[in-house]
MIFIVO-238868 format. One line per field, with one value per atom (N, C-alpha, C): residue number from 1; residue in one letter; atom name; x, y, z. Coordinates in Angstrom, 1 decimal. Each point is the difference from the previous one (the first is absolute). Layout:
num = [NUM:...]
residuo = [A:...]
atomo = [CA:...]
x = [X:...]
y = [Y:...]
z = [Z:...]
This chain:
num = [1:1:1:2:2:2:3:3:3:4:4:4:5:5:5:6:6:6:7:7:7:8:8:8:9:9:9:10:10:10:11:11:11:12:12:12:13:13:13:14:14:14:15:15:15:16:16:16:17:17:17:18:18:18:19:19:19:20:20:20:21:21:21:22:22:22:23:23:23:24:24:24:25:25:25:26:26:26:27:27:27:28:28:28:29:29:29:30:30:30:31:31:31:32:32:32:33:33:33:34:34:34:35:35:35:36:36:36:37:37:37:38:38:38:39:39:39:40:40:40:41:41:41:42:42:42:43:43:43:44:44:44:45:45:45:46:46:46:47:47:47:48:48:48:49:49:49:50:50:50:51:51:51:52:52:52:53:53:53:54:54:54:55:55:55:56:56:56:57:57:57:58:58:58:59:59:59:60:60:60:61:61:61:62:62:62:63:63:63:64:64:64:65:65:65:66:66:66:67:67:67:68:68:68:69:69:69:70:70:70:71:71:71:72:72:72:73:73:73:74:74:74:75:75:75:76:76:76:77:77:77:78:78:78:79:79:79:80:80:80:81:81:81:82:82:82:83:83:83:84:84:84:85:85:85:86:86:86:87:87:87:88:88:88:89:89:89:90:90:90:91:91:91:92:92:92:93:93:93:94:94:94:95:95:95:96:96:96:97:97:97:98:98:98:99:99:99:100:100:100:101:101:101:102:102:102:103:103:103:104:104:104:105:105:105:106:106:106:107:107:107:108:108:108:109:109:109:110:110:110:111:111:111:112:112:112:113:113:113:114:114:114:115:115:115]
residuo = [X:X:X:X:X:X:X:X:X:X:X:X:X:X:X:X:X:X:X:X:X:X:X:X:X:X:X:X:X:X:X:X:X:X:X:X:X:X:X:X:X:X:X:X:X:X:X:X:X:X:X:X:X:X:X:X:X:X:X:X:X:X:X:X:X:X:X:X:X:X:X:X:X:X:X:X:X:X:X:X:X:X:X:X:X:X:X:X:X:X:X:X:X:X:X:X:X:X:X:X:X:X:X:X:X:X:X:X:X:X:X:X:X:X:X:X:X:X:X:X:X:X:X:X:X:X:X:X:X:X:X:X:X:X:X:X:X:X:X:X:X:X:X:X:X:X:X:X:X:X:X:X:X:X:X:X:X:X:X:X:X:X:X:X:X:X:X:X:X:X:X:X:X:X:X:X:X:X:X:X:X:X:X:X:X:X:X:X:X:X:X:X:X:X:X:X:X:X:X:X:X:X:X:X:X:X:X:X:X:X:X:X:X:X:X:X:X:X:X:X:X:X:X:X:X:X:X:X:X:X:X:X:X:X:X:X:X:X:X:X:X:X:X:X:X:X:X:X:X:X:X:X:X:X:X:X:X:X:X:X:X:X:X:X:X:X:X:X:X:X:X:X:X:X:X:X:X:X:X:X:X:X:X:X:X:X:X:X:X:X:X:X:X:X:X:X:X:X:X:X:X:X:X:X:X:X:X:X:X:X:X:X:X:X:X:X:X:X:X:X:X:X:X:X:X:X:X:X:X:X:X:X:X:X:X:X:X:X:X:X:X:X:X:X:X]
atomo = [N:CA:C:N:CA:C:N:CA:C:N:CA:C:N:CA:C:N:CA:C:N:CA:C:N:CA:C:N:CA:C:N:CA:C:N:CA:C:N:CA:C:N:CA:C:N:CA:C:N:CA:C:N:CA:C:N:CA:C:N:CA:C:N:CA:C:N:CA:C:N:CA:C:N:CA:C:N:CA:C:N:CA:C:N:CA:C:N:CA:C:N:CA:C:N:CA:C:N:CA:C:N:CA:C:N:CA:C:N:CA:C:N:CA:C:N:CA:C:N:CA:C:N:CA:C:N:CA:C:N:CA:C:N:CA:C:N:CA:C:N:CA:C:N:CA:C:N:CA:C:N:CA:C:N:CA:C:N:CA:C:N:CA:C:N:CA:C:N:CA:C:N:CA:C:N:CA:C:N:CA:C:N:CA:C:N:CA:C:N:CA:C:N:CA:C:N:CA:C:N:CA:C:N:CA:C:N:CA:C:N:CA:C:N:CA:C:N:CA:C:N:CA:C:N:CA:C:N:CA:C:N:CA:C:N:CA:C:N:CA:C:N:CA:C:N:CA:C:N:CA:C:N:CA:C:N:CA:C:N:CA:C:N:CA:C:N:CA:C:N:CA:C:N:CA:C:N:CA:C:N:CA:C:N:CA:C:N:CA:C:N:CA:C:N:CA:C:N:CA:C:N:CA:C:N:CA:C:N:CA:C:N:CA:C:N:CA:C:N:CA:C:N:CA:C:N:CA:C:N:CA:C:N:CA:C:N:CA:C:N:CA:C:N:CA:C:N:CA:C:N:CA:C:N:CA:C:N:CA:C:N:CA:C:N:CA:C:N:CA:C:N:CA:C:N:CA:C:N:CA:C:N:CA:C:N:CA:C:N:CA:C:N:CA:C:N:CA:C:N:CA:C]
x = [15.5:0.0:-1.5:0.0:-1.6:-0.4:-0.7:-0.6:-0.6:0.7:-0.6:-1.6:-1.1:-1.0:0.0:-0.1:-0.3:-1.5:-0.4:-1.4:0.2:-0.9:-0.1:-1.1:-0.6:-1.5:-0.2:-0.8:0.2:-0.9:-0.4:0.0:0.7:1.0:1.4:0.5:-0.2:0.2:-0.9:-1.2:-1.0:-1.1:-1.0:-1.4:-0.6:0.4:-0.7:0.6:0.0:0.8:-0.6:0.7:-0.7:1.3:-0.2:0.9:1.0:0.9:0.9:1.4:0.4:1.3:-0.2:1.1:0.4:-0.5:-0.1:-0.8:-1.7:-0.6:-1.2:-0.4:1.1:-0.2:0.6:0.3:0.0:-0.8:0.6:-1.2:0.1:1.1:-0.2:1.1:-0.8:0.3:1.8:0.6:1.3:1.0:-0.4:0.7:0.3:-1.2:-0.5:0.9:-0.1:0.9:1.4:0.0:2.0:0.8:-0.7:0.4:-0.3:-0.8:-0.5:-0.2:-0.4:-0.2:1.4:0.5:1.1:1.2:0.6:0.8:-0.1:-1.5:-0.1:0.4:-0.6:0.2:1.8:0.7:1.3:0.8:-0.8:0.7:-0.3:-0.5:-0.7:-1.1:-0.5:-1.2:-1.2:-0.8:-1.5:-1.1:-0.9:-0.7:-1.7:-0.4:-1.2:-0.5:-0.9:-0.4:-1.3:-0.3:-1.3:-0.6:-1.0:-1.0:-1.3:-0.1:-1.0:0.6:-1.2:0.7:-0.1:-0.1:0.5:-2.0:0.4:-1.2:-0.9:0.4:-0.7:0.2:-0.7:0.2:1.1:0.9:0.9:-0.4:0.8:0.1:0.3:-0.3:0.4:1.3:0.4:1.2:0.9:-0.1:1.0:0.0:-0.9:0.4:0.9:-0.5:0.5:1.7:0.2:1.5:0.7:-0.4:0.7:0.2:-0.8:-0.2:0.3:-0.8:0.1:1.5:0.1:1.4:1.1:0.0:1.0:0.4:-0.6:-0.1:0.4:-0.9:0.3:1.1:0.1:1.5:1.2:0.0:0.9:0.5:-0.9:0.9:-0.6:-0.5:-0.5:-0.9:0.4:-1.1:-1.1:-1.1:-1.0:-0.4:1.0:0.2:0.8:1.0:0.9:-1.5:-0.8:-1.0:-0.1:-1.1:-0.8:0.5:1.3:1.1:0.3:0.2:0.5:-0.8:-1.3:-0.7:-1.4:-0.4:-1.3:-0.8:-1.2:-0.9:-1.1:-0.2:-0.8:-0.9:-1.6:-1.0:-1.4:-0.7:-1.1:-1.0:0.5:-1.1:0.7:-0.4:0.4:-0.3:-0.7:-0.2:1.1:0.9:0.8:1.6:-0.3:1.2:0.0:-1.5:-0.4:0.3:0.2:0.1:2.0:0.3:1.7:0.2:-0.6:0.4:-0.2:-1.2:-0.5:1.5:0.3:1.0:1.2:0.6:1.1:-0.2:-1.2:-0.2:0.0:-0.4:0.0:1.3:0.7:1.6:0.7:-0.2:0.7:-0.2:-1.3:-0.4:0.6:0.1:0.3:1.4:1.0:1.4:0.1:-0.4:0.1:-0.6:-0.6:-0.5:1.1:0.5:1.3:1.2:0.2:1.1:0.2:-1.5:-0.2:0.3:0.0:-0.1:1.6]
y = [-22.0:1.0:-0.1:0.4:0.2:1.3:0.5:1.3:0.8:0.8:0.1:1.0:-0.2:1.1:1.0:0.9:0.7:0.1:-0.3:0.4:1.0:1.6:1.0:0.2:0.5:0.3:1.3:0.8:1.5:0.4:-0.9:0.3:0.0:-0.2:-0.2:1.0:0.7:1.5:0.9:0.3:0.7:-0.6:0.2:-0.5:1.2:1.4:0.5:0.6:-0.4:0.2:1.1:1.2:1.4:0.6:1.1:1.1:-0.4:1.0:-0.1:0.0:1.0:0.4:0.1:-0.1:-0.2:1.2:1.5:0.8:-0.2:-1.0:-0.4:-0.7:-0.5:-0.7:-1.5:-0.5:-1.9:-0.6:-1.0:-0.5:0.1:1.0:0.7:-1.1:-0.1:-0.8:0.0:1.4:0.5:-0.9:0.0:-0.5:-1.6:-0.5:-1.2:-0.6:0.5:-0.3:0.1:1.3:0.3:-1.3:-0.1:-0.4:-1.7:-0.7:-1.2:-0.5:0.4:-0.9:0.4:1.1:-0.1:-0.5:0.0:-1.2:-1.1:-0.7:-1.1:-0.6:0.9:-0.1:-0.3:1.1:0.2:-1.2:-0.8:-1.2:-1.4:0.7:-1.2:-1.1:0.7:-1.0:0.3:-1.0:0.0:0.5:0.7:0.5:-0.7:-0.2:-0.3:1.3:0.8:1.2:-0.4:-0.2:-0.1:1.1:0.0:1.8:-0.3:-0.8:-0.8:0.4:0.7:-0.2:1.4:1.2:1.4:0.2:1.2:0.1:1.4:0.6:0.9:-0.6:0.9:-0.8:0.9:-0.4:0.5:1.3:1.0:1.2:0.2:0.2:-0.1:0.8:1.0:0.4:-0.5:-1.1:-0.9:-1.2:-0.4:-1.1:0.5:1.2:0.8:0.1:0.5:0.3:-1.3:-0.8:-1.4:-0.8:-0.2:-0.9:0.4:0.8:0.8:0.7:0.8:0.6:-0.8:-1.2:-0.8:0.2:0.2:0.3:1.5:0.9:1.2:0.6:-0.2:0.6:-0.8:-1.3:-1.0:-0.7:0.3:-0.5:-1.8:-0.8:-1.1:0.0:-1.2:-0.1:-0.7:0.2:-0.7:-1.6:-0.5:-1.4:-0.8:1.0:-0.2:-0.2:1.1:0.0:-1.2:-0.1:-1.3:-1.5:-0.2:-0.9:-0.2:1.1:-0.1:0.2:0.4:0.4:-0.6:-0.6:-0.9:0.9:0.6:0.6:-0.8:-0.2:-1.1:0.7:-0.2:0.5:-0.6:-0.3:-0.3:0.9:1.0:1.3:0.2:-0.8:-0.1:1.4:1.1:1.2:0.8:-0.2:0.5:-0.2:-1.3:-0.7:1.0:-0.1:0.6:1.4:0.6:1.6:0.1:-1.2:0.6:-0.6:-0.8:-0.2:1.1:0.7:1.1:1.2:-0.3:1.3:-0.1:-1.5:-0.5:0.2:-0.2:0.0:1.5:0.8:1.2:0.5:-0.2:0.5:-0.6:-1.0:-0.6:0.7:0.2:0.8:1.7:-0.1:1.8:0.1:-1.5:0.4:-0.4:-0.8:-0.6:1.4:0.5:1.4:0.7:0.4:1.3:-0.9:-1.3:-0.6:0.6:-0.1:0.2:1.6:0.8:1.4:0.3]
z = [-4.3:1.1:0.7:1.0:0.4:0.4:-0.5:0.0:1.3:0.6:1.4:-0.2:0.7:-0.2:1.6:0.1:1.3:-0.3:1.6:0.4:0.5:-0.2:0.6:0.1:1.2:0.5:0.0:-0.5:0.0:1.6:0.7:1.3:0.7:-0.3:0.9:-0.2:-1.2:0.1:0.5:-0.6:0.9:0.1:0.6:0.0:-0.8:-0.3:-0.8:-0.9:-1.2:-1.4:-0.7:0.2:-0.7:-0.3:-0.9:-0.2:-0.9:-0.8:-0.5:0.3:0.9:0.2:1.7:0.5:1.5:0.8:-0.6:0.5:0.2:-0.9:0.5:1.0:0.7:1.2:-0.1:1.0:0.1:-0.7:-0.7:-1.0:-1.1:-0.4:-1.7:-1.0:-0.9:-1.4:-0.2:0.3:-0.9:0.7:1.5:1.1:-0.1:-0.2:-0.1:-1.7:-1.0:-1.0:-0.2:1.0:0.1:1.2:0.8:1.4:0.2:-0.9:0.1:-1.3:-1.0:-1.3:-0.8:-0.1:-1.1:0.8:1.1:0.7:-0.7:0.5:-0.1:-1.7:-0.9:-1.4:-0.5:0.6:0.0:0.4:0.7:0.5:-0.7:-1.1:-0.9:0.4:1.1:0.3:-0.5:-0.6:-0.5:1.7:-0.3:1.1:-0.4:1.4:0.4:0.8:-0.7:1.1:0.4:1.3:0.8:0.0:-0.3:0.0:1.0:0.4:1.3:1.2:0.8:1.6:0.4:-1.0:0.5:0.5:0.7:1.0:-0.9:-1.3:-0.8:-1.4:-0.9:-1.3:-0.6:-0.6:-1.0:-0.7:0.1:-1.0:-1.0:-1.0:-1.3:0.0:0.7:0.0:0.8:0.5:0.7:-1.2:-0.8:-0.9:-1.2:-0.1:-1.2:0.3:1.0:0.7:0.5:0.5:0.3:-1.2:-0.7:-1.2:-1.3:-0.7:-1.6:0.0:1.3:0.0:-0.2:0.0:-0.3:-1.3:-0.7:-1.6:-0.1:0.4:-0.5:0.6:1.6:0.4:0.0:0.3:0.2:-1.1:-1.2:-1.3:-0.2:0.9:-0.1:-1.2:-0.8:-1.4:0.6:-0.6:0.0:0.2:-0.5:-0.2:1.4:0.4:1.0:1.4:-0.1:1.6:-0.4:-1.0:-0.1:-0.2:-0.1:0.2:1.7:0.5:1.2:1.4:-0.4:1.1:-0.3:1.1:-0.2:1.2:-0.4:1.0:0.3:1.4:0.8:0.8:-0.4:0.7:-0.3:1.0:-0.2:-0.9:0.2:-0.8:-1.6:-0.9:-1.8:-0.1:0.3:-0.3:0.5:1.0:0.5:-1.1:-0.3:-0.9:-1.5:-0.3:-1.3:-0.1:1.1:0.4:-0.2:0.4:0.0:-1.3:-0.7:-1.4:-1.1:0.5:-1.0:0.3:1.1:0.2:-0.4:0.0:-0.8:-1.4:-0.5:-1.4:-0.5:0.4:0.2:-0.3:1.3:-0.1:-1.0:-0.3:-1.4:-1.4:0.1:-1.3:-0.2:1.2:0.1:-0.1:0.6:-0.3:-1.5:-0.7:-1.2:-1.2:0.5:-0.6:-0.2:1.2:0.1:-0.5:0.2:-0.9:-1.4:-0.7:-1.2:-0.6:1.0:-0.1:-0.9]
């Protein structure tokens, strides 16, 4: 069986990725997570999310809401995210930042499970 990888460019969604919620305006992280990432994951696809090409820097609110909250709010496991999503960028610091937020969400979720 050939596993399909879907390539997603954040720049196709927005050139200015910021904000958590739809009330923060277009380009928010919640809409990206719910309308683009989750439907692709629910189809069983592996994702390559291309982060380059936007006209502004990423807001931490966007990164947390779009990616880390897959763990916090949508109950994907950290290992599922690491296995199913590849983050692609020339900016290693951006990928490190996303990985930090994912690790933080994982630790927080595991802590809550132990309570």
